[in-house]
N, C-alpha and C positions, 0 to 999 in steps of 0.2 A: 155876646152874652152881657146882660146888665151887670153893673158893678156889684150890686147887692147879691146877685146870684153867684157871681164869681167868688165873693167872700164866703158865701155859704158852702160852695163846693170845696174850697180850700179847707174850711173848718171840718167838713165831713171827712176829707182825706186825712187830715191830721188825727181825727178821732180813730179812723180805721187803722192808721199806721201805729198809733199808740196801743190800740187793742191787739194788733198783730204782734208787736214787740212784747207786750205783756204775756200773750198766750205762748209765744215762742220761748220767752224767758221762763215762764212757769214750767213748760214742758222740759226745757233744758235742765232746770234745777231739780225737777222731779226725777228725771233719768239719772242725774248725778247722785241724787239721794238714794234712789233704788240700788244703784251700783254699790254705794257705801253700806247698804244693809246686808249685802250678800256675804256669807262666810267665805273667806278667801280660799278655803280648801274645797268648796262645793263647785262642781262643774255644772250640775243641773239638779232640778227637783222633779220627781215623778210622784204625783199625788202626795206631795209634801215630804217624800223620802229623798234624802240627798244622795247624789252620786258624786263621790269624791274625785278630785283631780288625780289623786294617787291611784285610784282604780283604773284610770285611763292608761297609766304606765304599767300597772300590775297585769292588765290583760295581755300585754306583750310578753311578759315574763311567764305566762301560763303555758306557752307552747302550743296553744290551739289556733293562733292567728299568725300570719306571716309578719315579718318585721316591717316597720315603716320604711317607705321608700321616698325618693324625692317627690315633692308635691307635684312637679310638672310631669313626672313620668306617667305614661299611660297605665291606667289601672292602679294608681298609687293608693295605698291604704292610708288615708288621711286621718288626722285627729278627729275631724268631724264624723268620719265613718266609724271610728272606734266608739265615740260617744253615742252615736246612734245605736250601735249594737248594745251598749251598756244600758241605754234607755229601754230597749226592747227586752233585754234580760231582766230588768227590774219589773217590767210589765208582766213577764212570765212568772217571776217569783211571786208577785202579788196575786196573780190569777191562780197560781198553784195553792197559795195559802187559803184563798177563798174556797177552793175545792177540797181542802184538807189533804193535799199531796205534799209529801216531804221525802227527803233522802237521808238515810241513816249513815252514821260513820262507817258501819260495817259494809254497807253497799258501796260506799266510796272507796274504801280500802280494797274491796274485792275487785272493783273495776280497774283500779291502778295495777293490781297484781296480774289481772288478765292481760292488761296492756303490756306489762313487762314480759310475760310468757310469750306473747305474740311477737316480741322482738327476738325470740330465741333464747331468753334467759332461762336458767335452770332452777327456778323456784326462788323463795324468799332469801335463801342463803347466798345466792349468786351475787357477788359484789364486784364482778368484772366491769370493765369500762363499758358504759352504755346501758348497764343494767342497774346502776345505782340511782335510787331516787334522790332528789335534792334534799337539803336539810334546812332547818330554821325557817326564815321568812319565805324562801323560795318554795319549800314544801307546803307551807300554809297557803301560798298563792295557788299552787297546783291543786291542792285539795279543794279550795274554794271554787276554782274554775271547773273541776271535775263534778262537784256537787251541782253547779249550775247546769252543766251539760246533762247530767242524769235527771235533774228536775225538768228540763226541757223535754227530754225523752218521755218521761212519765206524763207530763201535761199533754204532749202531742198525742199519746195513746188515748188519754182520757177524752180529748176533744174528738178524736176519730170515732170512739165508741159512742159518744153522746150526739155529736153533730154531723158525723159523716153520713152522707145521704147516698145510699146505693139503690139503684133502680134496675129491675130486670131488663127493661128495654135498653137502658144505657149500657148495661153489661153486655148484652147481645151485640150491640153495635160496636162496642170496644173490642170484643173478642174477634169479630169479623175483621176489623181494621188491623188488629194486632197480628192475627194469623197471616194476613196478606203481607205484612211487613216483615214478620219474624219467622215465617215458616222456613225451616232449615232443610237443606238438601242432603243427599248422601255425599259424604266426603271421602276422598281417597288419600290415605296417608302413604308416604314413601319418599324416595330420593330421586332427583333428576340428574341425569348425566348429559352435559352439553359438550359438543365437539365442534371443531372447525368444519366448515361446509366444503369438504373435498371428497373425491371419489375414494381415496384410501381410507378415510375415516368411515365412510358409509359402508365399505366392504367389511370392516371390522364389526360395526354395529349390527350388520345383517348376518354375520357368520354364525351358523348353528354351533360351531365348535366353541367359539368364545362366549356365546350367549348361554351355553350350558353352565358356565362357571359364574354366571350372574355379573353384577356390577364389578366385583373384584377382578374377574378375568378380563372384562372389557377395558377397565382402566389400566390394568397391567400391560395389555397389548398396545393400547394407545401410547402409553409412556415409552415402551420399547421402540415404537415406530417414530418417536419424537413428535407426535401430534399434540396440538393444544386441546385441552379439555378442562372441564370444570364439573366437580361433583358437589351437589348441594347437601345441606343438612336436611334432616327429616322435615317435610312440610306437608300441608294438607291442601288438596286441590278441590275446589268446587267446580264440577264439570259442566254446570249449566251454561248455555250459550252466553258469552260476554263476560262471565264471572272470572275466568282465568285468562282473559284476552291480554291483559297487561303483561303477564309473564310468558304465556305460551299460546299465542293466537293460532290455535289449531282447529280445523274444521272437524266436527263430530268427535270432540275430545272425550265425551262421556262414553261413546261406543268404543273408542280406542282403549280407555282404561278398563272397561268391562271385559273386553277381549283379553286384556293382559292377565286377568284372573285365571284364565284357562291355560296360560303359559306355565311350564314347570318352574321357571324362575320369576314368574309374575312380571315379566318385562313387556312393555309396549313395543311396537315396531319402531324403527328409526323414523322419526317424524321431522319434516323440514320446517325450519323457521327462516326468517329473512336472511340471516347470516350464519346459521349454524344448523346442525342436526341435534335432536335430543331424544333420549330414551328415559322413560319413567319406570322405576321398579316399585310396584305396589306392595307395601308391607302390611297394610290393614285397611279395612273398609269400615268407616264410621257411619252407621245407619242413622237415618233421620229419626228424631224423637217421635214417640208415639203421640197420637192426638191427646191422650190423657195428660202426658207431661207438658205438652204445649198449652193445654187449657189451664193447668196448675200455674205455669209460669205467667200466663196472661192474667190470671186472677190476682197473683201477687202484684203485678204491675198496676192493675186496675185499682186495687185497694190502696196502693201507695199513692196513686193520683188522687183518689177520693180524700185520703187523709191530708195530703198537701193542700188541696183546695179548702177543706174544712178548717185547717189550722190558719191558713192565710186570712180567711174570712173572720175567724175568731180574733186573731191578732189585730186585724183592721178595726174590729169593733172595740177591742180594749183600748187601742190607740185613740180612737175617735172620742171616747168618753173620759179619757184620762186628762188630768191637769199636769201639763209638762211645761216647765220653764227652764231655759238655759241661762246660765250666769252670763250677763253681758260683759263681764270682765274676763271671761274665759278666752285664752289666746286663740285667735282665728275663729272665734265662735260665729256660726251662722244661725243666730237665735231664731230668726224668722222662719228659716226653712225647717228647723227642727221642731219648732213649736206649732206650726200650722197643722190642721187636722190631716189625718193620714190619707193624702191623695195617692201616694205611692202604695201604701197598704201592703208592701211586701216585707216579710220578716227577714231581717239580716241573718238571724241564726236559723239553721236548719237542723231538724232532728235526724238522728241516725236511724 
């Protein structure tokens, strides 16, 4: 390369190097400056509304989320996860405000009282352990978390009513698939008696004399004879082929149980298993639900699925047009992953 060209190349490289250093230095100082501009108590901004660091800790005290676990533990609830949930809760709050949805103090107190009663508490006066609401700051935190939960529930319902798309063709397909999956059989309730597989035990189980006394007489005689046996608690058997195979692999089990209904003591015959004999005493027959009940149950599931899909799409849209910035000073902050447009699009909070 000619000398004058070499000099020109070196000069160009120097210019590029100085430019790169200047650009890197500018970016470095800009980032440092932006970090200094952040309020030390703010973990993130959602459309200009701050989420405080303190709220990340407060959400743990609310009782609605499990405690933090070691970061390396599978399924650990990390600080980033909590911040993500708080960001979505703020999006929910802002969306509810736009729609004129709010939660009153009376609604919040009523929800907390219902929760106490569901724990077995005896009304507002019950101050026994486990029925006392927290006081002071802990109570304020619980009330705030409850209001957010109720607000989410109301917004969820609003989105379902406005954006939930129900189509007759989709419903018919859903009902067909649901019926095939959830169609319930006739169930036989009762208790099972299992004995050792010996001729002596079989003679007792087949004896009309002892069978007339039901399970009590059979177990009493087995005990007198020193034979091993086991009497189960009340259970329900699905007699369809393959359904009860894990417990009682018996051929034509449905027919055996149906025949037992004609026995005075509702006892099946002594049926053989691999290493024992067993007798089942039918105490009740649980009939399969009517087609109307199945259809109502399917409709509830269908509407729940439609509501979930509508709310996920709604939250995805809210997230996509929101201005979300995470404090670069926030401990363990994954600012890039939290700020990028909602590829994941899945709400961390679920309505009840």
